[in-house]
A tleap script that builds the chain and sets N, CA, C and O, in Angstrom:
source leaprc.protein.ff14SB
mol = sequence {
  NMET SER SER ASP TYR VAL THR ALA ALA ARG
  SER GLY GLY SER LEU VAL ALA TYR VAL PRO
  THR ALA ARG MET MET THR VAL ASP PRO THR
  LYS LEU ALA GLN ALA THR ALA ARG TRP VAL
  ASP PRO ALA ASP ALA THR ALA PRO PRO LEU
  GLU VAL ALA VAL ASP PRO SER GLY SER LEU
  ASN THR PRO GLY ARG ASN SER ALA GLY GLY
  GLU ASP TRP LEU LEU LEU LEU ARG LEU ARG
  CALA
}
set mol.1.N position { 115.706 116.475 233.472 }
set mol.1.CA position { 115.324 116.615 234.445 }
set mol.1.C position { 116.961 116.654 235.817 }
set mol.1.O position { 117.813 115.776 235.949 }
set mol.2.N position { 116.852 117.924 236.551 }
set mol.2.CA position { 118.706 118.184 236.988 }
set mol.2.C position { 118.957 117.703 238.274 }
set mol.2.O position { 118.396 118.171 239.265 }
set mol.3.N position { 119.848 116.706 238.316 }
set mol.3.CA position { 120.793 116.669 239.201 }
set mol.3.C position { 121.652 117.527 240.256 }
set mol.3.O position { 122.403 118.435 239.899 }
set mol.4.N position { 121.436 117.092 241.757 }
set mol.4.CA position { 122.035 118.032 242.473 }
set mol.4.C position { 122.527 116.812 243.372 }
set mol.4.O position { 122.091 115.718 243.732 }
set mol.5.N position { 124.097 117.876 243.604 }
set mol.5.CA position { 123.872 117.097 243.938 }
set mol.5.C position { 125.447 117.874 245.271 }
set mol.5.O position { 125.948 118.965 244.996 }
set mol.6.N position { 125.965 117.011 246.637 }
set mol.6.CA position { 126.802 118.392 247.480 }
set mol.6.C position { 128.374 117.702 246.912 }
set mol.6.O position { 128.222 116.709 246.199 }
set mol.7.N position { 129.299 117.973 247.069 }
set mol.7.CA position { 130.285 117.307 246.463 }
set mol.7.C position { 131.346 117.616 247.478 }
set mol.7.O position { 131.439 118.808 247.774 }
set mol.8.N position { 131.971 116.977 247.931 }
set mol.8.CA position { 132.732 116.815 248.885 }
set mol.8.C position { 134.351 117.147 249.062 }
set mol.8.O position { 134.766 117.259 247.909 }
set mol.9.N position { 135.079 117.284 249.674 }
set mol.9.CA position { 136.696 116.580 249.626 }
set mol.9.C position { 137.383 116.875 250.146 }
set mol.9.O position { 137.302 118.100 250.242 }
set mol.10.N position { 138.782 116.210 251.050 }
set mol.10.CA position { 138.632 115.645 252.174 }
set mol.10.C position { 140.398 115.752 252.026 }
set mol.10.O position { 140.917 115.384 250.972 }
set mol.11.N position { 141.178 116.238 253.073 }
set mol.11.CA position { 142.672 116.152 253.574 }
set mol.11.C position { 142.749 116.636 254.753 }
set mol.11.O position { 142.070 117.557 255.206 }
set mol.12.N position { 143.771 115.891 255.409 }
set mol.12.CA position { 144.085 115.565 256.418 }
set mol.12.C position { 143.106 115.941 257.035 }
set mol.12.O position { 142.180 115.130 257.034 }
set mol.13.N position { 142.801 117.669 258.037 }
set mol.13.CA position { 141.738 117.060 259.224 }
set mol.13.C position { 140.956 118.344 258.785 }
set mol.13.O position { 140.823 119.320 259.524 }
set mol.14.N position { 140.380 118.244 257.334 }
set mol.14.CA position { 139.597 118.992 256.826 }
set mol.14.C position { 139.019 118.237 255.365 }
set mol.14.O position { 139.285 117.632 254.326 }
set mol.15.N position { 138.122 118.767 256.151 }
set mol.15.CA position { 136.892 118.538 254.894 }
set mol.15.C position { 136.053 119.513 254.334 }
set mol.15.O position { 135.740 120.145 255.343 }
set mol.16.N position { 135.336 120.192 253.150 }
set mol.16.CA position { 134.782 120.929 252.648 }
set mol.16.C position { 134.134 120.492 251.381 }
set mol.16.O position { 134.724 120.359 250.309 }
set mol.17.N position { 132.235 120.174 251.705 }
set mol.17.CA position { 131.563 120.052 251.131 }
set mol.17.C position { 130.564 121.499 249.904 }
set mol.17.O position { 130.025 122.399 250.548 }
set mol.18.N position { 130.480 121.543 248.960 }
set mol.18.CA position { 130.404 122.749 248.258 }
set mol.18.C position { 128.157 121.745 248.506 }
set mol.18.O position { 127.966 120.530 248.457 }
set mol.19.N position { 127.310 122.554 248.675 }
set mol.19.CA position { 126.377 122.167 248.494 }
set mol.19.C position { 125.594 123.491 248.021 }
set mol.19.O position { 125.571 124.522 248.694 }
set mol.20.N position { 124.797 123.295 246.467 }
set mol.20.CA position { 124.766 123.873 245.620 }
set mol.20.C position { 123.293 124.689 245.331 }
set mol.20.O position { 122.977 125.615 244.584 }
set mol.21.N position { 122.338 123.588 246.629 }
set mol.21.CA position { 121.086 124.851 246.769 }
set mol.21.C position { 120.675 124.468 248.292 }
set mol.21.O position { 121.425 123.903 249.088 }
set mol.22.N position { 119.515 124.828 248.513 }
set mol.22.CA position { 119.279 125.395 250.168 }
set mol.22.C position { 118.891 123.990 250.432 }
set mol.22.O position { 118.669 123.341 249.409 }
set mol.23.N position { 118.753 123.351 251.578 }
set mol.23.CA position { 117.977 121.894 251.951 }
set mol.23.C position { 118.948 121.734 253.423 }
set mol.23.O position { 119.836 122.413 253.938 }
set mol.24.N position { 118.014 120.025 253.881 }
set mol.24.CA position { 118.546 119.522 254.681 }
set mol.24.C position { 119.489 119.291 254.938 }
set mol.24.O position { 120.156 120.203 254.450 }
set mol.25.N position { 120.336 118.420 255.581 }
set mol.25.CA position { 121.670 117.673 255.450 }
set mol.25.C position { 120.817 117.050 256.251 }
set mol.25.O position { 119.656 117.336 256.540 }
set mol.26.N position { 121.900 115.654 256.779 }
set mol.26.CA position { 121.792 115.169 257.946 }
set mol.26.C position { 123.170 114.610 258.623 }
set mol.26.O position { 123.129 113.382 258.550 }
set mol.27.N position { 124.301 115.020 259.214 }
set mol.27.CA position { 125.455 113.838 259.481 }
set mol.27.C position { 125.646 113.872 261.458 }
set mol.27.O position { 125.245 114.590 262.373 }
set mol.28.N position { 126.383 112.794 261.330 }
set mol.28.CA position { 126.861 111.971 261.980 }
set mol.28.C position { 127.192 112.871 264.003 }
set mol.28.O position { 128.353 113.037 264.377 }
set mol.29.N position { 126.365 113.154 264.639 }
set mol.29.CA position { 126.119 114.438 265.477 }
set mol.29.C position { 127.626 113.820 265.765 }
set mol.29.O position { 128.518 114.636 265.534 }
set mol.30.N position { 128.237 112.035 266.402 }
set mol.30.CA position { 129.180 112.445 267.034 }
set mol.30.C position { 130.180 112.471 266.620 }
set mol.30.O position { 131.098 112.470 267.440 }
set mol.31.N position { 130.574 112.512 264.927 }
set mol.31.CA position { 131.803 113.269 264.533 }
set mol.31.C position { 132.286 114.527 264.471 }
set mol.31.O position { 133.438 114.925 264.299 }
set mol.32.N position { 131.095 115.208 264.660 }
set mol.32.CA position { 131.203 116.698 265.023 }
set mol.32.C position { 131.175 117.438 266.365 }
set mol.32.O position { 131.036 118.612 266.707 }
set mol.33.N position { 131.395 116.094 267.072 }
set mol.33.CA position { 131.917 116.653 268.048 }
set mol.33.C position { 133.254 116.961 268.504 }
set mol.33.O position { 133.792 117.575 269.426 }
set mol.34.N position { 133.641 116.137 267.261 }
set mol.34.CA position { 135.215 116.049 267.256 }
set mol.34.C position { 135.654 117.215 266.633 }
set mol.34.O position { 136.839 117.549 266.652 }
set mol.35.N position { 134.380 118.147 265.833 }
set mol.35.CA position { 134.908 119.182 264.771 }
set mol.35.C position { 134.460 120.031 264.976 }
set mol.35.O position { 133.410 119.994 265.618 }
set mol.36.N position { 135.139 121.567 264.443 }
set mol.36.CA position { 134.142 122.664 264.335 }
set mol.36.C position { 133.683 122.809 262.601 }
set mol.36.O position { 134.263 122.591 261.537 }
set mol.37.N position { 132.773 123.136 262.871 }
set mol.37.CA position { 131.912 123.016 261.532 }
set mol.37.C position { 131.734 125.130 261.636 }
set mol.37.O position { 131.861 126.023 262.474 }
set mol.38.N position { 131.508 125.026 260.705 }
set mol.38.CA position { 131.078 126.521 259.859 }
set mol.38.C position { 130.662 126.486 258.058 }
set mol.38.O position { 131.126 125.711 257.221 }
set mol.39.N position { 129.599 127.649 257.836 }
set mol.39.CA position { 129.471 127.838 256.550 }
set mol.39.C position { 130.526 128.891 256.416 }
set mol.39.O position { 131.173 129.628 257.161 }
set mol.40.N position { 130.353 128.492 254.429 }
set mol.40.CA position { 131.462 129.867 253.980 }
set mol.40.C position { 130.680 129.632 253.120 }
set mol.40.O position { 130.087 128.648 252.677 }
set mol.41.N position { 130.805 131.480 252.784 }
set mol.41.CA position { 129.877 131.838 251.924 }
set mol.41.C position { 130.558 132.095 250.607 }
set mol.41.O position { 131.177 133.150 250.471 }
set mol.42.N position { 130.493 131.172 249.570 }
set mol.42.CA position { 131.296 130.935 248.141 }
set mol.42.C position { 130.794 132.115 247.467 }
set mol.42.O position { 131.059 131.850 246.295 }
set mol.43.N position { 130.286 133.150 247.471 }
set mol.43.CA position { 130.051 134.644 246.483 }
set mol.43.C position { 130.537 135.082 247.824 }
set mol.43.O position { 129.543 135.046 248.550 }
set mol.44.N position { 131.343 135.392 248.363 }
set mol.44.CA position { 132.107 136.476 249.655 }
set mol.44.C position { 133.198 135.442 250.596 }
set mol.44.O position { 132.827 134.910 251.643 }
set mol.45.N position { 134.296 135.306 250.143 }
set mol.45.CA position { 134.350 134.393 250.717 }
set mol.45.C position { 135.490 135.022 252.065 }
set mol.45.O position { 135.987 134.290 252.920 }
set mol.46.N position { 135.654 136.144 251.985 }
set mol.46.CA position { 135.797 137.162 252.449 }
set mol.46.C position { 135.158 137.425 253.795 }
set mol.46.O position { 135.870 138.046 254.584 }
set mol.47.N position { 133.740 137.009 254.284 }
set mol.47.CA position { 132.426 137.586 254.696 }
set mol.47.C position { 133.174 136.034 256.156 }
set mol.47.O position { 133.999 135.142 255.963 }
set mol.48.N position { 132.632 136.280 257.028 }
set mol.48.CA position { 133.237 135.437 258.375 }
set mol.48.C position { 132.077 134.488 258.621 }
set mol.48.O position { 130.869 134.722 258.620 }
set mol.49.N position { 132.780 133.290 258.845 }
set mol.49.CA position { 132.008 131.774 258.224 }
set mol.49.C position { 130.837 132.075 259.310 }
set mol.49.O position { 130.709 132.999 260.114 }
set mol.50.N position { 130.153 131.107 259.067 }
set mol.50.CA position { 128.717 130.947 259.906 }
set mol.50.C position { 129.312 130.165 261.178 }
set mol.50.O position { 130.442 129.679 261.122 }
set mol.51.N position { 128.543 130.068 262.280 }
set mol.51.CA position { 128.526 129.018 262.551 }
set mol.51.C position { 127.377 128.262 262.144 }
set mol.51.O position { 126.308 128.858 262.015 }
set mol.52.N position { 127.476 126.638 261.856 }
set mol.52.CA position { 126.993 125.805 261.645 }
set mol.52.C position { 125.760 124.470 262.772 }
set mol.52.O position { 125.829 123.298 263.141 }
set mol.53.N position { 124.836 125.564 262.893 }
set mol.53.CA position { 123.004 125.042 263.821 }
set mol.53.C position { 123.311 123.611 263.664 }
set mol.53.O position { 123.436 123.328 262.473 }
set mol.54.N position { 123.446 122.784 264.321 }
set mol.54.CA position { 123.139 120.828 264.038 }
set mol.54.C position { 122.133 120.710 265.643 }
set mol.54.O position { 122.495 120.876 266.808 }
set mol.55.N position { 120.544 120.294 264.956 }
set mol.55.CA position { 120.296 119.093 265.993 }
set mol.55.C position { 120.866 118.156 266.632 }
set mol.55.O position { 121.885 117.702 266.111 }
set mol.56.N position { 120.402 117.562 267.965 }
set mol.56.CA position { 120.536 116.673 268.693 }
set mol.56.C position { 120.271 114.969 267.275 }
set mol.56.O position { 120.540 113.768 267.255 }
set mol.57.N position { 119.762 115.762 266.577 }
set mol.57.CA position { 119.353 114.233 265.875 }
set mol.57.C position { 120.700 113.922 264.154 }
set mol.57.O position { 120.774 113.018 263.321 }
set mol.58.N position { 121.580 115.368 264.404 }
set mol.58.CA position { 122.726 115.446 263.061 }
set mol.58.C position { 121.947 116.655 262.200 }
set mol.58.O position { 122.394 117.773 261.942 }
set mol.59.N position { 120.209 115.905 261.713 }
set mol.59.CA position { 119.920 117.755 261.556 }
set mol.59.C position { 120.876 118.879 261.123 }
set mol.59.O position { 121.868 119.140 261.804 }
set mol.60.N position { 120.571 119.571 259.946 }
set mol.60.CA position { 121.712 121.350 259.471 }
set mol.60.C position { 120.791 121.474 258.221 }
set mol.60.O position { 120.655 120.670 257.299 }
set mol.61.N position { 120.136 122.792 258.438 }
set mol.61.CA position { 120.080 123.685 257.254 }
set mol.61.C position { 120.943 124.684 257.192 }
set mol.61.O position { 121.451 125.327 258.111 }
set mol.62.N position { 121.142 124.816 255.475 }
set mol.62.CA position { 121.951 125.484 254.557 }
set mol.62.C position { 121.329 127.018 254.866 }
set mol.62.O position { 120.194 127.381 254.560 }
set mol.63.N position { 122.707 128.109 255.785 }
set mol.63.CA position { 121.510 128.842 256.349 }
set mol.63.C position { 120.771 130.524 255.352 }
set mol.63.O position { 120.961 131.728 255.522 }
set mol.64.N position { 119.956 129.751 254.390 }
set mol.64.CA position { 119.409 130.309 253.669 }
set mol.64.C position { 119.913 131.430 252.354 }
set mol.64.O position { 120.415 130.646 251.548 }
set mol.65.N position { 119.997 132.440 251.917 }
set mol.65.CA position { 120.429 133.044 250.501 }
set mol.65.C position { 122.061 133.610 251.230 }
set mol.65.O position { 122.422 134.254 252.215 }
set mol.66.N position { 122.478 133.157 250.469 }
set mol.66.CA position { 124.557 133.920 250.369 }
set mol.66.C position { 124.331 135.450 250.351 }
set mol.66.O position { 123.199 135.838 250.060 }
set mol.67.N position { 125.137 136.211 250.586 }
set mol.67.CA position { 125.930 137.415 250.290 }
set mol.67.C position { 124.836 137.447 248.351 }
set mol.67.O position { 123.665 137.785 248.173 }
set mol.68.N position { 125.819 136.980 247.353 }
set mol.68.CA position { 125.184 137.356 246.415 }
set mol.68.C position { 123.049 136.561 245.886 }
set mol.68.O position { 122.455 136.096 244.913 }
set mol.69.N position { 122.898 136.765 246.724 }
set mol.69.CA position { 121.259 135.876 246.039 }
set mol.69.C position { 121.416 134.684 246.005 }
set mol.69.O position { 120.271 134.315 246.267 }
set mol.70.N position { 122.138 133.566 245.842 }
set mol.70.CA position { 122.283 132.695 245.668 }
set mol.70.C position { 121.822 131.654 247.351 }
set mol.70.O position { 121.867 131.885 248.560 }
set mol.71.N position { 121.418 130.523 246.487 }
set mol.71.CA position { 121.747 129.455 247.783 }
set mol.71.C position { 122.356 128.123 248.180 }
set mol.71.O position { 121.983 127.165 248.857 }
set mol.72.N position { 123.443 128.443 247.487 }
set mol.72.CA position { 125.012 127.770 247.376 }
set mol.72.C position { 125.468 128.234 248.334 }
set mol.72.O position { 125.354 129.411 248.678 }
set mol.73.N position { 126.161 127.211 249.011 }
set mol.73.CA position { 127.320 127.189 250.837 }
set mol.73.C position { 128.077 126.628 250.497 }
set mol.73.O position { 127.823 126.046 249.442 }
set mol.74.N position { 129.428 126.404 251.072 }
set mol.74.CA position { 130.751 125.423 251.875 }
set mol.74.C position { 130.157 124.945 252.799 }
set mol.74.O position { 128.989 125.046 252.423 }
set mol.75.N position { 130.143 124.527 253.677 }
set mol.75.CA position { 130.596 123.631 254.541 }
set mol.75.C position { 131.636 123.190 255.374 }
set mol.75.O position { 131.754 122.060 255.847 }
set mol.76.N position { 132.557 124.377 255.559 }
set mol.76.CA position { 133.528 123.505 256.172 }
set mol.76.C position { 134.177 123.067 257.646 }
set mol.76.O position { 134.171 123.869 258.580 }
set mol.77.N position { 134.903 121.326 257.815 }
set mol.77.CA position { 134.507 120.493 258.724 }
set mol.77.C position { 136.381 120.575 258.875 }
set mol.77.O position { 137.086 120.328 257.896 }
set mol.78.N position { 136.915 120.917 260.101 }
set mol.78.CA position { 137.960 120.955 261.276 }
set mol.78.C position { 137.756 119.803 261.982 }
set mol.78.O position { 136.824 119.835 262.786 }
set mol.79.N position { 138.669 118.341 261.847 }
set mol.79.CA position { 138.889 118.265 263.640 }
set mol.79.C position { 139.867 118.967 264.223 }
set mol.79.O position { 140.918 119.478 263.838 }
set mol.80.N position { 139.288 118.880 265.243 }
set mol.80.CA position { 140.286 119.328 266.417 }
set mol.80.C position { 141.044 118.637 267.379 }
set mol.80.O position { 140.907 117.550 267.939 }
set mol.81.N position { 141.894 119.557 267.431 }
set mol.81.CA position { 143.491 118.906 267.201 }
set mol.81.C position { 143.769 118.184 268.975 }
set mol.81.O position { 144.823 117.610 269.250 }
savepdb mol mol.pdb
quit
């Protein structure tokens, strides 16, 4: 059986989460109201970040395949000043 976890780190007003496979996640939407959220392609960090679509219940999905064809993504959250 393989394990597959989201790994996150926080520093100051930023949080980065590595999401290794395609999935739906749930976040507290009241917290996202205070932050900007973007998907970053880990295979091509120079590509423009993608806006995160969060439904009112706080559910969000990874954006599909990255530029290398993988399903892994970085979720970048930055608190608004």
